[in-house]
N, C-alpha and C positions, 0 to 999 in steps of 0.2 A: 744268712741263713747258716744254721748249724750244719755240721756233717751229720750224715745218715746215724741215727741211733743216739744222738745227741740232744741237748736241749734246744728247743725252737720256740720262738715267740712269733706267733702268727700276726696278732693284733692287739693294739693297745688303744684304749680310748678314755674320754672325759665326758661325762654325761650329767647333763642337768635336768631337772624335773619342769614340767609345764603343768599348770591347772587344766585339767580336763581334756589332756590331749597325751600322746605318747611322749617319751623323754626325748630331748634333744641331743644329738652327739655334737657336743661343742668342737672336740678335737679329737682326731684319730690318725693312726699310723698302721699301715698292714705291709706285711712282707709276703706277698703271694707267688713268690719266684718258683717255689716247687710245684705250682700247677701249671697246667698248659695254658697258652694263651685264650683258648676258647672257654676255659673253665673260671678264669680269674673274674671275670664280671659276676658271675654267679657267686663265687667265694666271698667276694667284696659285699655284696647284698646280704648273704648269709651271716657274715660277721657283723655287719651294721644292726641285723636282726638280733643278734646275740646281745650286742651292746646295749640296745635298748630295752629287750625284753628282760633280760636278767638283772639289769640295774633297777628297773621299775619293780621286779618281784622282791628285791632285798630290802629288808626294812633299814630306815636310817639308823647310822650307828652300828651296823652290823657287817659281817664279811660271810661270803658263801662260795662254795665251790660247786660246780655243776660239770658231770662227766657227759662227754658227747662224742661217739665215735672215735675214740682214740685221743681225744683232746680234752682239756680241762679248761673250763671258763671260770676264772677266779674274779670275784666282784667284791668291792668294798664301797660302802655308800656312808659318807660322813653324816653326822647329825643335822647339817644344814641342807642335805639333799644331794649335794655334789657327789657324784659317783665316778669310780673308775673300773675299767674292765680289761683283764689280759687273758687272751686266748692262747694257749701254749700246749705243747705236747706233753705227755705223761711223764717223761723224763725231768721236766722243769720242777724243782722243789716248791711245794706250797709256800714255805716260809720265804723264800726268795721272791716270789711272786706278790705276796702280800707286801712285802718291804717295797717293791717297785711301786706298786700301787699307791702306798703312802707317800712315797718320795714324789710321785708324778703329780698327785694332788696338792701337796704342800707347795710345790714349785709353780704350779698352775695358779694357785691362789696368789703366790707371792708376785708373780708376774702380771696377772689380769685382775688382781683384787675381785671386786664384785661385779665386774662386766659381764659375768656369765648369767646372771640372774636376768630373766626377761628375754632371753635370746630365743628365737624362733626358728632359725635356719642351721642346718648341719655344717660342721667344720668351719665356723664362722670366727674362731679364735685359734691361733696356731699352737701346736703342743709343743711345750717348751722343756728342755732339759737343762740342768744345772752344769756348767762347765766350771771345773776348778779354777781355772785361770782367766776366764772371760765373764763369769757370772751366767745369768740366765740368757739363752739364746734358742732359736727355734730349733727343733729336732732336726737331725739328719735323717734321711730315708733309711729305713732298716737295711736295705741291699746296699746303700754306698757304705754304711757301719760295717757291715760284713765283710765287704771287701777290703776295707782299711783293715780290719783286724786279721784278715788272712794274709796280708803284707807283711806283718809284724812278725 
């Protein structure tokens, strides 16, 4: 988590479409450490709702940004229907968020190929990030990444 007043990434997801049903969240990561223990479950549910709803309402091949109570939800849906959503605070630059979404989708497809098509359960595929030294690998939890950054 970033210092107060800095850039914060609350949630990141990769979402796929389903015929006649709500979108499936294929992979997601959330940093809810700024919320109390009793609020985390509700916030996780809210973020999943954002991931599904905003991806479904964004036309394939387009990007959109939705403001909600001090946070921005940036969405990018590729032409094939695979989408990514980032929920960030208002200090997070739009361009950086969309670059992140583009990168996440490219890496997700390079690791999983077309395994995402036809999936019906949430978080069925790991969210991967590209490590310059080791290639694709499962994403570290946002909290652990923040602690590692603080130590440097």
